[in-house]
N, C-alpha and C positions, 0 to 999 in steps of 0.2 A: 514124314514120307520123303523118300529120296526122289530127286528129280527124274531118275531113270524110270520110276514107276509110272510117270505120266505117259510114257511111250510103250506101255504094256500092249502086247498083241491084241488083247481084248478090245482096246480102243479102235483098232483097225477093223476087227472082224464084226463087232456088234452093229455099227451103222450100215455096213455093207449088207449083212444078213437082213437087217430090218427093212432097208430100202428095197432089196430084191423080193422080200416076202410080200410087201405091199404091192409091188408091180405084178407079181405072180398071181396074187389073189384077185386084183382088179382085172387082170387079163382073163382069168378063168371065168369071172362074172360076166364079162362083156365080149367074149370071143366071137368073132364073125369070120367065117371062112373066106369071105370076099376080100379080106385084108391082104391076102397073098397076091391078088391081082393089082393092088395098089402099091405094094412094096417091091415091085420088080426093079432091080437096079438099072439105072440109066445115067446119062451124063448129068442131069439135073440133081439127082440124088447124091452122086459122088462129089460133084462140085460144091453142093451145100454143106456136106459133111466136112470137106477139106476147108471150106471157108470158116466153119465153126471152130475147127482146130486152130486156124490162123488167128481168129479173134481171141482165143484162149492165150496164144503166144503173145499177142499184142498186150493183153491185160497184164501178163506177168512181166513183160518188158517195161511197161509203164510203171508198175509198182517198184520194180528194181531201180528204174531211173529215179524215182522219187527218193529212195534211200540214198542214192548217190548225190542227188541234189542237196540234201540236208547234211550229209556227212562229208561230201567232197572227197579229197584224197585219203582221208582217214579210213575209207572203206573201199575195197576193190570191187569191181563188177561181180566177181565170183562170190565174194562175201555178201554183197547186197542181194544177189539172187538167192543165196543160201538162207539168209534171214527171211526173205519173202516166202520161200517155200516152207520154212519152219513155222512161220505165222499162219500160213494158209492151212498147213497140216493141223495145227492146234485148233484153228477155227472149225475144221472138218471133224475133228475127233472129240470136241467138247460141245456142250449146248451153246446155241447161238448167243445167248445172253452173256456167256463167258468170253467167247471169241479169242482170236489170236493176238489182238492188239494189246491186251494186258501184259503179254510177255515180250513185246518188242524190245523194251529196255533191257530185259534179261539177255535176250539173244544178241543184241548189239554190244552189251558189256562183254559177253563171252567172245565176241569178235574183235575186242581190243579197245572199244570206245569207253570213256569214263561213264560212271553212273549218271552224272548230270547231263552229258551229251545224249545218252540213250533215252533218258527221260524226256528231254526236250523234243527229240525226234518222234517219240511215241505220242506225246501230246499234240504236236503239230500235225502228225498224220491223222490222229483222231479228229482234230478240229476240221481239217480239210474234207475228210470223209463225211462227217456229219453235216457240214455246210452244204456240200453238193447234194446229198440225199434229201435234206430238208427243203432246199430250194426247188429241186425237181418235183418232189412229192406235192408241195404246195401248188406249183404251177399245174401239175396234172389234175388236181382237184378243181382248179379254176377253168381249165381248158376242156375237160372231158365230162360229159354227163355221167351221173352215177350209174345209170343203166348199162352203159358201155364199159365203164371202168371196173365195176364190181359184178357185172352180169346179174342183174336184179332178179332174173327168173330162177336163180339157183337157191337151194335151201340155205346155203351158208352166207347169203348176201348180207343180211343185217349184222351178223357177228363179225364178218370180215371188215365191213365198213367201220364198225365201232373200234375194232382192234387197230385197223390201219390209221384212222384219224387220231386215236389216242397215242399211238407210237410216234406219229408225225409231230404231234404237239410236244411230247416229251423230248424228242430229239431236237426240235427247234429251240425249245427253252434251254436245253443242255448246250446247244451250239452258242446261244447268246451268252450263257454263263462262261463258256470257254473263251469267247471273244473278249468279254470284259476283263476276265482274269489275265489273259495273255497280253493284251494290248493296252490296258488302262489301269485296273485296280486289282492286282493280284492279291495283295495282303487283305484288302477289304473283302474280296470274294472268299478267301480262305477262312476268314473269321466268320463270315455269314454261313458258310457250309458247316463249320464246326458247331456254331450255335444251333443251326437247324437240326443237326444230327445228335444234339444233346437231349432232344425230346425223348421221352421214355420209349415210345414205340419205334424209334430210329436209332437208339443208343448202341445197338449191337454192331452197327456199321461205322460208328464214330472213329475207331482207330484207322480204318481204311480211308475215311474221308479226311482225317487229319494228315495222313501221308500224302493224299492227293493235293491238299492245300499247300503243303510244303513243296511238292513237285511243281505246282503251278507257279509258285513264287520263284523257284529256282529257274524255271524255263522262261519266265516273262522277260528277263533282261536280254537273253539271247534272241528271243523271238522278235522283240522290238527293234533290235539292231538290224534286222533284215529289211531290204528295200521293198517297195510296192511291186516292182518288176519281179523280184524273187518270189513273192507270194502269188503273183499272177501266174508265173511259170508253174508253181506248185499246184495251184488250182486247176490249171489246164491239164497237167499230167494226171491229176486225180480224176478229172472228168473223162479223160481218155481211158483210164483204167476201168472205171465203172461202165462206161458205154461199151467197151470191148467185152466186158463180162456179160452184159445183157444182150448184146448183138449176137451172141452164140445162139440164142433162141430164134432170132430172125433168120439166121442162116439155116437152121434145121427146119423151120417152117417153109423156107424156100425149097428145101430138098424134098419135103414130104407133102406139101399142100400146094394147091394151084391158085389160091386166092386169099382174100382177107386183108384187113388194114394192118400193115406192118408197123406203122407208127404206134397204133393202139397196142399191138402185141408187145412192142418195146416198153411202153409205159406200164403195162400190166406186170412186167418184171419187177418194178419198184413196189407194187402192191404185194407180190409174192415175197419179196425180200423182207419187207417190213413185218409180214406175218411170221416168217421163219425166225425173225429175231426174238420172238417170245415163245417159241416152241421149246419144250424141255429135252427133246432128243438131240444127239450129237449132229450138228450141222443141219438140223431140221429133217433128219433122215426119216423116211416113212411118210411124214406129212408133206414134204416137198414134192415127192412123186405124185401123191394124191391130188394136191391142189393144182399142180401143173396140168394133170389130165382133165381136171374140172374146168380150169380157166381157159384152156386152149381147145376145148372140144369143138367149138364152133368153127375151127379152121379145118376140121377133118370130117368129111361126109361118112366115112366108114368107121364104125365103132372099133376100138382097139388100136387104131393108128396113133392116137394121141399118147397111148401108153408106150408104144415103141419109141416115139420121139422123146417122151419123158425119161425113158431108160437111157437113151443116148445123151440127153441133156445132163443127166446125173453122172454118167460115165465121164463126160468131157469136163464138166465144171466142178465135180465133187470127188468121185472115186480117183480121179487123176491125182489129186492132192493127197489123198490117203495113201495111195501106193507110192507116189513120189516122195512123200515125207518119210514113209517107212524105209525107203532106200537110202535117204540122206542121213537120217538120224543116227544109225549105228556108227557110220563113219565119223559123223560130227562128234558124238559122245566119245569115241575112241581118241579123236584128236584132243579133246578137252582133258582126258585122263593123262595123255602124254605130256601136255603142257603143265598139268598140276604135279605130275610125278617128276618132271625135270628139276625144279627147284629143290625138291626133297633130296634127290640123288646128288645134286651139287653140294647141298649142305653136308651130306654124309661124307662126301669126298673131302670137303673142307675140314 
């Protein structure tokens, strides 16, 4: 399959249609005419929506800054932003388990970095993301009662708790493996992973794991050469990016609701994110809209308001990347074709 087929218009249309269909169905089921009295535009609503957009811009600036931090002058701000948008588009257009992080090295290589440099940045970004998510999720389990965090009165409560705790355990263990591999025993971890995936029921993934082990060994030397201050900067930028992503919801709650615990609302975003990580649809489309409406229904006294906010949330944090990526990719692919065609034309002239 050619790389261009990854960006087939179907990957843009399917998640949008699926997400809008779920919103339309739920709105039809729960429509309440009094919602129009609640949705009258005023300064609070507009300021909340503008604030949500600003948080989205902060998130993308932070992620772009992280690429610049690792690549330095080898990557311009424009290139770093483009790589970020390509990765976010890939995450939005593919199942969450696939994500855009797996293609970071490819995108960076196409922007002029060597394969080793791209792999190092990819693994370092993955480590920082997983470290932040695992730490915050573990703290949320310690600080908040399960009744508040998972809304125990809902029919999905037990299933959501099991999935969330399972995903947190897996990510925490994976973060530990990455830490040991990157900073201490890269070769040892590579051999351990290869041995583990030699088992009959895991053998199908052995080639990919062997490549991962090789990448970890390659990245370890570069990672260990960085100072603690450098890694602290990387972690703070990562925290800024994730907090900005999730504060979009707080801004929308400010715009459309008049009460509620905003800190709890922020932490619930981590629960939703972990659940979306194991959903089979592109970017969690469909299920994301549903679970948002369920998890934030206690912030809205009028039925249907949560669905309107869920729609705006997906427009800002999800559909934006689908549409933005669709705008960037044709130009990006065209530039790659020109670069690839230039050496061939030079050879013909020679």
